[in-house]
C-alpha positions in Angstrom: -39.2 -4.4 80.9 -38.2 -2.7 77.6 -36.8 0.9 77.5 -38.0 3.5 75.0 -35.3 3.0 72.5 -35.6 -0.7 72.3 -39.5 -0.4 72.1 -39.1 2.1 69.1 -36.7 -0.4 67.3 -39.0 -3.3 68.0 -42.1 -1.4 66.7 -40.4 -0.9 63.4 -39.6 -4.4 63.1 -43.1 -5.5 64.0 -44.4 -3.6 61.1 -42.7 -6.2 58.9 -44.6 -9.2 60.2 -46.2 -11.1 57.3 -48.7 -13.2 59.2 -50.3 -13.6 62.5 -48.4 -15.2 65.4 -49.4 -17.2 68.3 -47.0 -17.2 71.3 -47.6 -20.2 73.6 -46.1 -19.4 77.2 -45.6 -21.9 79.9 -45.2 -19.9 83.2 -45.4 -20.6 86.9 -45.6 -18.3 89.8 -41.7 -17.8 90.2 -40.1 -14.4 89.5 -38.7 -15.5 86.2 -42.1 -16.5 85.0 -43.5 -13.2 86.0 -40.8 -11.3 84.1 -41.5 -13.4 81.0 -45.1 -12.8 81.1 -44.5 -9.1 81.6 -42.1 -9.1 78.5 -44.6 -11.0 76.3 -47.6 -8.7 77.4 -45.4 -5.7 76.3 -44.6 -7.6 73.0 -48.2 -8.4 72.3 -49.4 -4.9 73.1 -47.2 -3.5 70.3 -48.8 -5.5 67.4 -52.2 -6.7 66.7 -50.7 -9.7 64.9 -49.3 -11.2 68.0 -51.5 -13.3 70.5 -50.4 -14.8 73.6 -51.9 -17.9 75.3 -51.1 -20.2 78.2 -49.6 -23.7 77.4 -47.6 -26.5 78.8 -44.2 -26.6 77.3 -41.1 -28.8 78.2 -39.7 -26.1 80.4 -41.1 -23.3 82.7 -40.6 -20.5 82.1 -40.5 -20.7 78.3 -42.5 -19.7 75.2 -42.7 -20.9 71.6 -43.3 -18.7 68.6 -45.7 -20.1 66.2 -47.7 -19.0 63.1 -51.5 -18.8 64.0 -53.5 -21.5 62.7 -50.5 -23.6 61.6 -48.4 -26.4 63.1 -45.9 -25.3 65.7 -42.8 -23.9 64.3 -40.5 -25.8 66.8 -38.7 -22.6 68.0 -38.9 -22.0 71.7 -37.1 -19.6 74.1 -36.5 -20.9 77.8 -35.7 -17.7 79.4 -36.4 -13.9 78.5 -34.3 -13.4 75.2 -32.8 -10.0 75.9 -29.1 -8.8 75.6 -27.5 -10.3 72.6 -30.3 -12.7 72.0 -32.9 -9.9 71.5 -32.1 -10.0 67.8 -32.7 -13.7 67.8 -36.2 -13.2 68.9 -36.9 -10.4 66.5 -35.7 -12.7 63.6 -37.7 -15.6 64.9 -40.8 -13.5 64.9 -40.3 -12.3 61.4 -39.3 -15.6 60.0 -42.1 -17.6 61.5 -44.5 -14.9 60.3 -43.5 -15.9 56.8 -40.5 -13.5 55.9 -37.8 -15.4 54.2 -34.6 -15.9 56.1 -31.3 -14.4 54.4 -29.6 -17.7 53.6 -28.2 -19.0 50.4 -30.4 -21.0 48.3 -28.0 -24.0 48.3 -28.1 -24.0 52.1 -31.9 -23.8 52.2 -32.1 -26.8 49.8 -29.8 -28.7 52.0 -31.9 -27.9 55.1 -35.0 -28.9 53.4 -33.6 -32.2 52.3 -32.8 -33.4 55.8 -34.8 -36.4 56.8 -35.6 -37.6 60.3 -36.4 -35.8 63.6 -33.7 -33.4 65.1 -34.5 -31.8 68.5 -31.8 -29.2 69.2 -31.2 -27.4 72.5 -28.7 -24.6 72.9 -27.5 -23.5 76.4 -26.5 -19.7 76.1 -25.6 -16.7 78.1 -27.3 -13.4 77.3 -24.0 -11.8 77.5 -22.3 -14.0 74.9 -21.6 -12.5 71.6 -21.0 -15.9 69.9 -24.4 -17.5 71.0 -26.8 -15.5 68.7 -25.2 -17.0 65.5 -25.9 -20.5 66.7 -29.3 -19.7 68.0 -30.5 -17.9 64.8 -29.0 -20.7 62.7 -31.0 -23.4 64.6 -34.1 -21.3 64.5 -33.8 -20.9 60.7 -33.5 -24.5 60.2 -36.6 -25.1 62.5 -38.5 -22.7 60.2 -37.4 -24.4 57.1 -37.7 -28.0 57.9 -40.7 -29.4 60.1 -38.5 -32.2 61.4 -36.2 -29.9 63.1 -37.0 -28.0 66.3 -34.8 -25.7 68.6 -35.1 -24.4 72.2 -32.8 -21.6 73.3 -32.1 -22.0 77.1 -30.6 -19.3 79.1 -28.1 -20.8 81.5 -28.7 -18.3 84.1 -32.4 -19.1 84.3 -31.8 -22.8 84.4 -28.7 -23.2 86.6 -29.8 -26.7 87.8 -30.0 -28.0 84.2 -26.7 -26.4 83.4 -25.0 -27.9 86.5 -26.6 -31.4 85.9 -25.1 -31.6 82.4 -21.8 -29.9 83.6 -21.9 -27.2 81.0 -19.1 -24.8 81.4 -18.9 -23.0 78.1 -21.5 -21.4 75.8 -23.0 -21.9 73.4 -23.4 -25.6 74.1 -25.6 -27.4 71.8 -27.5 -30.8 72.2 -29.1 -32.8 69.6 -31.7 -35.4 70.6 -30.3 -35.2 74.2 -26.7 -35.7 73.3 -24.0 -33.2 73.1 -23.5 -31.9 69.6 -21.0 -29.0 69.8 -20.0 -25.9 71.5 -18.7 -22.5 70.6 -19.7 -20.3 67.5 -20.9 -22.4 64.6 -22.4 -21.0 61.4 -25.6 -22.5 59.7 -23.3 -24.0 57.0 -21.2 -25.8 59.7 -24.3 -27.1 61.6 -25.9 -28.3 58.4 -22.7 -29.9 57.2 -22.8 -32.2 60.4 -26.2 -33.5 59.6 -26.7 -33.2 55.9 -24.9 -34.8 53.0 -21.9 -32.9 52.0 -21.5 -31.6 48.5 -19.4 -33.8 46.3 -15.8 -32.9 46.0 -16.3 -32.6 42.1 -18.3 -29.4 42.8 -15.1 -27.7 43.5 -12.7 -29.7 41.2 -14.9 -29.0 38.2 -14.9 -25.2 38.7 -13.1 -23.1 36.1 -9.7 -21.8 37.2 -9.8 -18.4 38.9 -7.7 -15.5 38.2 -7.5 -14.9 42.0 -8.3 -17.3 44.7 -8.5 -16.0 48.2 -8.0 -18.6 50.9 -9.6 -17.2 54.2 -12.6 -15.0 55.1 -11.4 -12.6 57.6 -10.8 -8.9 57.1 -7.7 -9.5 55.0 -9.5 -12.0 52.8 -12.6 -9.9 52.3 -10.4 -7.0 51.4 -8.5 -9.1 48.9 -11.6 -10.5 47.3 -13.1 -6.9 46.9 -10.0 -5.5 45.5 -9.5 -8.3 43.0 -13.1 -8.4 42.0 -13.2 -4.6 41.3 -10.5 -5.3 38.6 -13.1 -7.3 36.7 -11.1 -10.6 37.0 -12.5 -14.0 37.9 -12.4 -14.1 41.7 -13.2 -16.8 44.3 -13.0 -16.9 48.1 -12.9 -20.2 50.2 -13.1 -20.0 53.8 -14.2 -22.1 56.8 -15.9 -19.2 58.3 -16.5 -15.7 57.1 -15.2 -13.2 59.5 -12.4 -15.3 61.0 -11.0 -14.1 64.3 -13.1 -11.0 64.1 -16.1 -13.1 65.1 -14.6 -13.7 68.5 -14.1 -10.0 69.2 -16.6 -8.1 71.3 -16.0 -4.4 70.9 -14.0 -2.8 68.3 -13.0 0.9 68.6 -9.8 1.3 66.7 -11.2 0.9 63.1 -10.6 4.3 61.7 -13.9 6.0 60.7 -16.1 3.8 63.0 -16.1 4.9 66.5 -17.5 1.6 67.7 -18.8 -1.8 66.3 -18.9 -5.4 67.4 -17.0 -8.4 65.8 -20.1 -10.2 64.5 -21.5 -7.1 63.1 -18.2 -6.2 61.2 -18.0 -9.8 60.0 -21.5 -9.6 58.6 -20.6 -6.3 56.9 -17.6 -7.9 55.3 -19.6 -10.7 53.9 -22.3 -8.4 52.6 -19.7 -6.1 51.0 -18.0 -9.1 49.2 -21.4 -10.2 47.9 -21.9 -6.9 46.2 -19.3 -8.1 43.6 -19.1 -11.2 41.3 -17.2 -13.3 43.8 -17.6 -17.1 44.0 -17.9 -17.6 47.7 -17.3 -21.2 49.1 -17.9 -21.3 52.9 -17.4 -24.2 55.4 -14.3 -25.5 53.5 -10.8 -25.9 54.9 -7.6 -25.9 52.8 -5.4 -28.9 53.2 -2.5 -28.3 50.7 -1.1 -26.0 48.1 0.9 -26.9 45.0 2.1 -25.0 41.9 1.6 -26.7 38.6 0.2 -25.4 35.5 -2.1 -23.5 37.8 -1.7 -23.0 41.4 -3.9 -25.8 43.1 -5.5 -25.7 46.6 -6.5 -29.0 47.8 -9.5 -29.0 50.3 -10.1 -31.4 53.1 -13.2 -32.7 51.4 -10.9 -33.8 48.5 -11.8 -31.1 46.1 -9.1 -29.1 44.2 -9.5 -25.4 43.3 -7.3 -24.1 40.6 -6.2 -20.5 40.1 -3.6 -18.3 38.3 -2.8 -16.5 41.6 -3.7 -17.3 45.2 -3.8 -15.0 48.3 -3.5 -16.7 51.6 -5.3 -15.0 54.4 -5.9 -17.7 56.8 -5.4 -15.5 59.9 -4.6 -16.9 63.4 -6.2 -18.8 66.3 -5.9 -18.7 70.1 -2.4 -20.0 71.1 -2.6 -23.1 73.5 -0.7 -23.3 76.7 0.1 -26.9 75.9 0.2 -28.3 79.3 -1.6 -31.6 80.7 -5.3 -30.9 81.3 -5.8 -28.0 78.8 -7.2 -30.4 76.1 -8.9 -32.7 78.5 -10.8 -30.0 80.2 -11.6 -27.7 77.3 -15.3 -26.5 77.9 -15.1 -28.3 81.3 -13.3 -25.4 83.1 -10.8 -24.4 80.4 -12.0 -21.5 78.4 -10.8 -18.9 76.0 -13.5 -16.5 75.9 -14.3 -14.4 79.1 -17.1 -12.5 77.5 -18.9 -15.7 76.5 -18.2 -18.2 79.3 -17.5 -15.8 82.3 -21.2 -15.8 83.6 -20.9 -19.5 83.9 -18.2 -19.0 86.6 -20.1 -16.5 88.7 -19.0 -16.7 92.4 -16.2 -18.9 91.6 -12.3 -18.8 91.6 -10.7 -18.7 88.2 -7.3 -18.2 86.8 -6.3 -16.0 83.8 -3.1 -17.3 81.9 -1.3 -14.4 80.2 -0.3 -10.8 81.3 -0.7 -9.1 77.8 -3.5 -6.7 77.0 -6.0 -9.5 76.2 -5.2 -11.3 79.4 -5.5 -8.4 81.7 -8.7 -7.2 79.9 -10.1 -10.8 80.6 -9.1 -10.4 84.2 -10.8 -7.2 84.7 -13.9 -8.4 83.1 -14.1 -11.6 85.1 -13.4 -9.7 88.3 -16.9 -8.3 88.2 -18.5 -11.7 87.9 -16.4 -14.3 89.8 -15.3 -14.5 93.4 -11.6 -14.2 92.7 -9.2 -14.0 89.8 -5.6 -15.1 89.7 -3.4 -13.9 86.9 -0.4 -16.1 85.9 2.2 -14.3 83.9 5.3 -16.2 82.6 7.5 -13.1 82.4 8.9 -11.1 85.3 6.6 -8.3 84.5 3.1 -7.9 83.0 3.0 -6.9 79.4 -0.3 -5.1 79.3 -0.7 -1.3 78.7 -0.1 0.6 82.0 -3.8 1.9 82.0 -4.9 -1.7 82.1 -2.5 -2.7 84.8 -3.5 0.4 87.0 -7.3 -0.8 86.7 -6.3 -4.5 87.4 -4.4 -3.6 90.6 -7.2 -1.4 91.8 -9.4 -4.3 92.0 -9.8 -6.1 95.5 -10.4 -9.6 94.1 -7.4 -10.0 91.8 -4.1 -11.7 92.5 -1.2 -11.3 90.1 1.6 -14.0 90.1 4.6 -13.2 87.8 7.5 -15.4 86.8 5.2 -18.4 86.9 5.4 -21.2 84.5 2.0 -23.1 84.2 2.7 -26.8 84.6 -0.7 -28.6 84.7 -4.4 -27.9 84.8 -6.0 -30.5 87.2 -9.3 -32.0 87.6 -11.5 -35.0 87.6 -14.6 -34.6 85.4 -14.0 -30.8 85.3 -11.2 -28.3 86.4 -10.4 -28.2 90.1 -7.0 -26.5 90.1 -3.9 -25.2 88.5 -0.2 -26.0 89.1 2.6 -23.7 88.4 6.4 -23.3 89.0 7.9 -20.3 90.4 10.6 -19.7 87.7 13.0 -17.9 90.1 13.0 -20.5 92.9 11.9 -23.5 91.0 9.2 -24.3 93.7 6.0 -25.8 92.5 2.7 -24.4 93.7 -0.9 -25.4 93.3 -4.1 -23.3 93.4 -7.6 -24.7 93.9 -10.0 -23.2 91.6 -12.9 -24.0 89.2 -12.0 -22.3 85.8 -8.9 -21.3 83.7 -9.0 -18.7 80.9 -6.1 -19.1 78.4 -5.1 -15.7 77.0 -1.5 -16.0 75.7 -1.8 -14.6 72.1 -2.3 -15.9 68.7 -0.6 -18.6 66.3 -0.9 -18.4 62.6 -3.2 -20.8 60.7 -0.4 -22.0 58.4 0.3 -25.6 59.6 -1.0 -26.9 56.4 1.7 -24.9 54.4 4.6 -26.6 56.0 7.3 -27.3 53.5 5.6 -25.4 50.7 6.9 -21.8 51.2 9.0 -19.9 53.5 7.7 -19.1 57.1 9.2 -17.8 60.2 10.2 -20.0 63.1 6.6 -18.8 64.5 4.9 -20.2 61.5 4.3 -16.7 59.8 4.3 -16.4 56.0 7.1 -14.2 54.8 6.0 -11.7 52.3 7.5 -8.6 50.5 6.1 -5.2 50.3 3.6 -6.4 47.6 2.4 -9.3 49.7 4.3 -11.8 47.6 5.5 -15.1 49.1 8.5 -17.2 47.9 6.2 -19.0 45.5 5.6 -17.0 42.3 1.8 -16.1 42.0 1.2 -16.8 45.7 0.6 -13.8 47.9 -0.4 -13.6 51.7 -2.1 -11.0 53.9 -3.1 -10.5 57.4 -2.4 -12.2 60.7 -0.9 -15.3 59.1 2.0 -13.3 57.7 5.1 -11.8 59.2 3.5 -8.4 59.6 4.7 -7.0 63.0 1.2 -5.6 64.1 -1.8 -7.9 64.2 -4.8 -5.3 63.7 -7.9 -5.4 61.8 -7.1 -2.3 59.9 -3.7 -3.5 59.0 -5.1 -6.9 57.8 -7.5 -5.0 55.6 -4.6 -2.8 54.1 -2.4 -5.9 53.5 -5.3 -7.7 51.8 -5.8 -4.8 49.3 -1.9 -4.8 48.9 -1.9 -8.5 48.2 -4.8 -8.2 45.6 -3.1 -5.4 43.8 0.1 -7.4 43.8 -1.7 -10.4 42.3 -3.2 -8.3 39.6 0.2 -6.8 38.7 1.5 -10.2 38.7 -1.3 -11.4 36.2 -0.6 -8.4 33.9 3.2 -9.2 33.8 2.8 -12.9 33.3 
């Protein structure tokens, strides 16, 4: 089942195993079970440290990864973990064998302190680029704490189970049989939901920073690196490292790098920041900003961080269409990531709201999976690049409706249709379908700054050529600002500009 290149890579990783492994497999006579057995036979044949034996697990086909002669690790894979999940399997093999996971000591201590029994199940798609983060996080938690177990479930291999639970978005995580959460989650976010949160005083008692960066995307990482290289006390506080980049699949316009993926770039950004003496505070959301003796950033947990200068790089998020049914049916037919959730709509009729590049790219991707795609564009003409429009109109299972104002997304327990108004005639129309993908651009994450500094009517922070805002000592960079172009490389440049501007401010004040 594995091609020569993957085998070569896998062979190199298997050399790093630190102990013998026992893989317990539950298989039947179905084709999926045969594929799993063939896969595991290949795997075992590549290392004398791996043994495979038949067993009875909760699902068939599935297999668990355990250290030989020890209690079960609690890590299981229901389905063959290829595609984006191949790395999850490799890491599970290494970590169960005894290789330490790359997690901060404070997070490891939190995981080990969790008391009780936690049975996690994650429903994923092998094409989902967000799913591996969740799978790998839950696997690490299972390795570190014997009270925690995790099973990765390939939705395509267990369609009946997915249908019975009405799962329409991946990753979807269940804990002890109850829905826990969906979408990309870092290990810090998961742990925060079930472990005791650090006391707010941990943040309030920190010495004031010279530069405090709020946000961990490309702009924030660039700001932190440029500030730290000046030898000044630098901190970065972020809800998640990577920001919007984590939701990007392929990146081909980052100069000097022909191709990379969002998750990989986000990991590289964090790794680069860690090369410097930067105080990294993850899984924390800013709540308020006030200039006193120092500039104070209040966190949602009640903590207050102080700094001589602050760089705001909070990025942007997907814009909502804000019609009835959107919030009610989120993850029940309303989705925002065609790469992640598209496979769950195989053979179904879906709509894409938005005729810009992201919307048309989504429609093209979905057309290869679903039975039919209807594109709804508010304006009289599509805004996407002509090359994308040409590709779209060449597809036989796509309908484009322009001058259409979305009025409502309908459904009962899940989406069953969409209602729109023809803007030129005022006539209301309804389409029966099973999914709606919203792709209408981004909105800056600056709501928490209302009334504190000058912003555009769209909520973008207004900055000058040095990245300075209307509050002395407060700078901003990236997609949260009034920069006309929202691109990764531009965010990185503006982050460097803001850091240099902050350093210049410190020198002069």
